[in-house]
N, C-alpha and C positions, 0 to 999 in steps of 0.2 A: 627503937631510935624512930619518931615521926616519918609517917611516909609522905615525901613531900610532894608527890603526885598524887594524893588523894583529891579528886573532885566531886567526892561523894556530898548529895545534896547545894553542890553550887548551883546559883540560879543563873540561866545560861540565855540568852536572847540572840537569838541569830536572824539579822535582816536576810531575804533573798535566801530563806531556808527552804523553798520548795526546786530551787536549782538542783543540779546534778551534784555539784560540789557541797551544798547547803545540806541536803538531805542527808548524805552520807557522813558528813560531820555531825547531824543530829544525830541518827542513830549511834553512833562510836558513843557519843557523851551520855546519850538518855542509857543506855545500856552499862556505862562505865558508872552509874549514880547520880549524874546530874540531872537538876529538873532545867527543861530544853523547852524553849517559847519560841518556835518558826514563825516570821513575820512574812507575809507575803500576800501578794495582790489577788491567787485564784483560790476561792475557798474548797470547790472541789477538790483539788490537787494536794491542798493544805490536809483533807481529811482521807484522803487515800494516804497519806504518807504517815500519818499521826497511827490509823488505822494498823499499817503495815507493821511499825516500829513496837505498838503495845502487843502486838501478836507473839513479840517474841520476850513477852515480859520481862521488860526493862527494869535493872534495879534503881534508875531512877524515873521521872515523869517525862511526857511529851505531849504539847498542846499547838496547836494553830491559833492565831491571831491575824485577822486580815488586815493590811497596813498600806498606806502609799508611803515610802520613805522621803518625798517631795513633798509631804504635807504637813507642815510643823504640827498644827491641831490635831491631826489623826496618830502622830507619832504620841503626843503628849497623852493623847487617852490610853494608847497601849500601854506607855509606862504607867500610868497611875493605875489601870488594872491589874496590872503583874505587882505594883508595890503593893496594892490593897490586897492580893492573896497570898503573898510571898513574904513581904514585908521587906524585901530587899531586891535588889540588880548585882549579883555578884562579876559577871561576865557581860560583854557586848562583841557579838561577832559583826562586823559589817560585811556580808557577803552579798550584797544587793549590787547590779550592775549588767553592764550588757554593752553592746554596740549596734549600730545602723548602720547599713549600708551608704547612705549619703555623706556617711561620715568615713569614708573608706575611699582610698583610690587605687581601682584596681589599675593591671597592667596596662592596659590597653588606655587607661584615661589619664590626665595631668592634674595637679594643684588646683587649675580652672574650673575643673567638674565639681570640685567638692561642696556641698550643701553645707552652708554654712548655719542654716536652720537646724539639720539634723547634728550639726558638729556642737552646737550649743547643747542639744537633748540629749547627747551622749557625755557631753562634762557635766551636766545638772545631774542624770542619773547614776553615775558613778561617783563625782566629786561632790558634789550638794546632798546627795545620797547617802553618803558616809559624814557628812558634817551635822546634817540635822539630825541624826538619831545619837551621833557621838553627843551633840551639846543637850540632847534630853536626857537621855541613860546616864551621862554624867553625874547629872544632879542628885539622884538617890547614893551614887558612890561618893560622891563629896561629902555627903552628908553623913554617909556611916566611915567615912576616913578609909574605906576600901572599894578596889575595883580595877577589872582590867577591861581594857578596850583591843582587839586587835581587828587591822582594816585589812582587806585584800588588794593587795600590789598585783606587779605581772611584772612579767620578763620584758613587757614593753615599756617599763617606767626605768629599764638600767639603760637602753640604749634605744634609737627608733630602729623599730620593726617596719619592713613595706607596706604598704594597704591601711595600717590602722592608724591612720593621723589622730583622729579624735580622742578614740579610746587609750593610745597611748599618753598623749597631752593628760588625759584623766588620769589615768594611775599614776603619773609620774607627780602630779599635784597629791594624790594621795600620799606617797611615799615622804614627800614634803611635809603634809599635813600631819604625817605620823609624828615625824622626827620633831615638829614646833608643838605638837600638844603633849607629846612625853616631856620637854621640858616645863611647860606652863603648867600641866597640872603639877608636876612633881614639885617645884619653888610655891604653888599658891596653894596646894590642898595635899601635900605632905608627900610622902616615899609610899603610900600605900596604895597611890593611884599609878598604873602603869599603863603605857601605850605601845603596843609594838604591832607590826605588820608582817602576813605573809605573803610570799611571792610565789604562787606556782609556776611552773614550766608549763608545759603543755597535756589539759588533759581533754578528751573529747567530753562536751558538754551538746546540749538542743542547739546552742549559738554557732559552735564552730566545726560540728560534725560535719555540714555539707562543703566546707571550706576545705578540712582537712583529708575527707576521705569519699571514696566515689560509694555511688547506688549498691555496689556488691562488696563494699567495706575495705577495698583494697586502697593505697595512699593515693590521693592528688600528688601534683606537681609540690605542691605547698607541703603537703604532708610528709614527702620525701624528703624537704629542704629542711624539714623540723627535724627529724628522724637522722638525718646526718650530722646537722649540728648539736644531735645529743649523745652524748658519750655511752650512755645505758644503751642506746641504738633502741627506744619505745617510748611510748606515751607514758603517761603517768595513770596510774589507777585512782579514784577518789578517795579510796579508804587510807592510801598513802599520804594523804595530808593530814590526818587524825592525829599522830604521834607529836607531830610539832605544834598545832594547836593545842594537844591535852598538856603539854610542854608550857607553853607562854601562858597558860591560864591558872595553872597552878603554881606553887609555892615554890617549886623547884626550879623557878626563873624568877624569883623573889627581888635579885639584884640585875633584871633585865628589862631597860625600857628604852626606846628611841631606835628597837631595832628593826631591820626589815630581813626575816627569817626567810632564805630561799630553799625550796623543795621542786629540784627541776632537771634531776638527771644527770647534771651537767652543763646543761645547756649555756649557762649563762657564765662559766670561765671557760668553754673551749672556744679554741679559734684557728682556722684551718691554715 
């Protein structure tokens, strides 16, 4: 019987691939036979990640391309280069995103302290930064009649979390966009195009580390609040996202589209 989880040779594009979560996923997929192209802004970091993964002699391949997910022409150039080299695009993982202090509301601040400029930037980075790559890389997928898009949602998309005003709004938009695109693609391009999302719980990244942990590694009050709300009683490890990503990009999920897969140690279902 065919291995439904086989991703050998899968041409996988990961935006935000130089981040903590993106690089862990890229490594896993390359080691399991995928041809991975990580897109990011920092060439030095990208080269280092590629070198580290290549040192493990992956069954697949890994390379880096510099990009700007908010610049349509740059993303088009990335796509053209990838299609010219590999002849196709099988999976797009939209992992680019982030937050800004001005788009948050600290405990000692109010809504009137919110920077609308930073709010707009966070919306653009997370939401428009997902829409543009999807629009571009969906092109070759539609032509070949097959492809998978996996977006990055968040716990903040399910319910409002304190502080992260702009980020929560953007991630809620991504969940809605995922559902919309799932139906849009299936009805107009056929069942071979699937669009899903993954919603990580709390994982330590460079962006949230100072918010969740102290310099000595202990949890801040917010970090303690997260742990108390998580039935597993801990933060997630980046590698724990890989199995769900693998499932969503493989034929094991051939009849799955429009979903938001939660990987959160129980955070979203727990109520005190």
